[in-house]
N, C-alpha and C positions, 0 to 999 in steps of 0.2 A: 759248471760249475765253479768252475776259474771265474766265469763271466761273474755269478752271484759274489764272489768273495771280492773280485776286484773290485763292485759295486759298495759292497757291505764296509768296505774300507775306506772309500773315498767320502762315503754317508760320516764316517767315525768322525774322518776330518771334519768335514765342515759342520757335522754336530758341535765339534767343539768351536771351534770360528762363531759360529752362530750361537752358541751359550756366552762366550767373551764379551762379542759383541751387546748381546742383549742388557749385558749388563750395566752397559755404558749407556744405552739409546734406551733401553725398558724401563730399569731399576730407576735411573739418575732422568732421563729425559735428555740426555746430551746429544745431539745429532751429529753424531761423527762420519765423518767418510774418510777417516784416515788407517780403518782395519787392514785394508790392501797390503798398506806400508809394511805393518807391523808383523804381519803374513811374512811379507816377502823379505825383510829383515829377518826372520828365524828362519827360514827357509835356505839365505844366502850364509849365514852365519854356521850352519850346520854342513852345508854345500862346502865352504871355502877350509872350514876347521877339520873335518873329516877327509876331505881328499888331499890337500896341503900340509895339513901340519899331523896327523896321524890322531885326532882326537877317535875316544869311540862315540856311539851316537848320544848317550846321555850327558856326557861330558859337554858335547856338543850343543845341545838342547839347552844344557844348564848356562852357559855362557849366552844363548840367544836369546835365553829370559832377563839375563843380568843386564845387555846390552841396550835391550827393548826395554825395560825399567826406567832407564838414564835418558833413551829418546822419549819417553811418554810424561816422564818429569818436565823436562825441556819444553816439550810439545805442547804440555799442557799449561803452563806459565803463556804460552801465547795466546791459546785456544780461550784462556779465561779471561781473557779481553773481551770478548767478545759473546753475544748470545743468539737462539734461536737461528734463524735462518743463514745469519753471518758464520756463525759457528760452523756451519755446516757447508759454507763456500770454504773457509779458511784448511777447514780439517782436507775437502779433498784437493786444495793448493796442498798441502803437503804431503798428501799421497802422489800429486804430480811430481813435486819435487822428489819421492823418494823413486818413483821409476826412471826417470832421469838420471839418477846417480848408479841405480842395477843398469843401464844402460850404458851409462860413460865412462865409469868406473872399469875399463876392461882391465887395467891392471890386478884387480880383485875378483870381477864377476865376470869378465871373459866377455861383458859386453853382448849385444845380441845374440852369440852364438852359443852363449849361455854355458853351464858347468854338465861333465858329465862323468858317469862312472861315481856315482856317489855309492858310497857303501850301505848295505844294510845292516841294521842294529845289531847287538850280541850282548848276550847275558851271561856272565861269569863263564867267559870264553864259547860259549854255546853261541853260533851267526843265525840269525832268526832268515834264513834265507828261500822258505817255501813261503807263499802266498797266505795260506791259512794258518800260522805262527803270527804272522804280521797281522793277520788279523784280530787275533785273541789278543797281541798288545793293546792295536787301537781298541778295541773293546774296553780293556783295564781303563786307558786313558782316560775315555769319551766316560767312563762310568765315574772316575776320580773327579773329572773335571764335574760333572754334571752336581754328583755328593757338594763339592765346593758350592758351585750356584745354590743348591737348596740350602745351606747353612748358610750363608751370604744372604738369602733372602728371607729364611726364618730369625735372622738375628739381628740386636739393636741398631748394630751400623746400617743393616738393610732396610730397618724403621725408618734411620735417619736419609737414608738413599732418597726413600721415596716421599716425606717430606721435604727433600730439596725439589721433587720433581714437580712436587703441588705448588707448593710458595716459597723460593729460594730465598725471600725477606721475610717470612717468619719463621722458617726454619734458621735465621742468624737469630731472628731475636727469641728464639727458645733456648738458645745454647749452643749451636751445634756449628762446627767448625765447618764452612760450608767448601770453601778452597781444598782445605786440606783432607776431606772427605770424595771430594771431584777427584783429587790428585791419586789418593790411595786407590779408586776404583777404575782409574782411567790406566795406572800402572798394572793393576791385576788383569784388566783387561787385553791390556798390551803384551802380556807376560804368558797368557795361555794364548793370544794369537800364533806367540813365537814357536808355543811347542808345537801348533798345529803346522804351521809352516816348518819346523824338521821334520814332522813327521811324514809329510808331502816328499820334502827333498830324499828322504832316505826311502821312499815305496818306489817314488817315480825311477830316481835313479839318475834323472836330470830337470834343470831349471835353465830358465830365462825370464826376462823382464815381463815379457808377454803376460803370462799369468798374474802379474801383483799390479797390473792396471787398476784407475778408477772403478772402472766396470766392475769389474770384482768386488770392490767395497757395495755398489750397487746391488750385485745379487747377494751379499750376502743380509742387503736392508731387506731385500725381496725375502727373502727367508725369515728374518724374524717376525716380518709384518704381517705375512701368511699364517706364521705358526701363531703369532702372537708375542705384544709386547710384554713384560717383564714375566716368561713364563718359560720355565725351562720343559717342559714338555712341549710346549710349542714351537722353541726350536729345536728340538729333534724333530719333531712331526713336519715341520716347515722346509728343512733340509731332506727329509724322506723325500716330499711332495714334488720338490724343485728338482731334483737329481733323478727321480724316476721320469720325469718328465722327457729328456732328451730320448732314454731309453725305449721308453714309446713309441715314441715317433720314429725309432730307428726301425722298431718291430714292423712300423706301417709299411715299412718299405719304401719311402722318399729317398728321393736323392741329398747326397750332404747337403747340398750348396743352398737346397728348400727347407730341409728341415731344420738349417742352422738359422735362416732367417724367422721361418715360423716361431721357431722357438722363444726367438726374442719378444714377435708380436702377442706370443702367448702369455710371457713374463709380464709386459704391459696391460695388458688384456686382464690378468689376473689382478693384476695390484690396481685397477680402475673398477674392477669388478666387488675387491673384497673392501675398497674404501667408502664405496655407497652402499653394499649390502651387508656386510658387517666388519664395520673399522678396528672392529677389537682383533682381531682374525679369529683362530679356530679356538684359542684357548687365552689369549690376550686378557688384560687385568685394566687395560688403558687403552682410549683411544690413541691414533696417532696425532 
């Protein structure tokens, strides 16, 4: 049972990340690979403030959200100068910069050794020590984020984002403030990714820079492509599929080294097959 609970918590965390990334990539058409950076910032802010400054979980999450929004506004100004493939390349570069900071800012992040002993959340003095209680909290957060995604998707703001995706110049002519809308959705996406980072840090109780490399952004990108762009349900399904895959390989009984390499091969093969035979993913509204 503990095994399933652990898998459920990780599913919630990656579901939140996938929903936040789909706001940018799916709804707006911005090929961002910077998501690992925002995920990492949220995790490190939570880890540092809870272990060194005595903050509670929710205060740490809130501070991570604020910092991520500020970083996203700054980064968004840089990314606004690029389009399409160049946007993806520059955003990946920003993720690499963030990883380097996590690795080398040893006075804050403890460098490659990481941060240990991150406390569990507490609500009104009640510490969420058990994994089952943490799963309930994670499900609540996932449900809230999913509701936010659905609200944005159905709102006039969401329709504006889709207009930008289809034809940015036409959206400008129609009176949409393209740069402002991009900045808002990019910042909102970064804020939600920061929440997922805080959840991860508090649950695992240890973080190090290796979790927040560019390959994590690529993994999240794979989730939303397989699940479907601009689909909240697709984000959830994609996270479920790709998180279940390593567990299936584990039950097969393959040695860890072989299973890890085979996992990457299967991810790549799945992407190729999806792009050829189902370019919209399982529930997507757009082709990649």
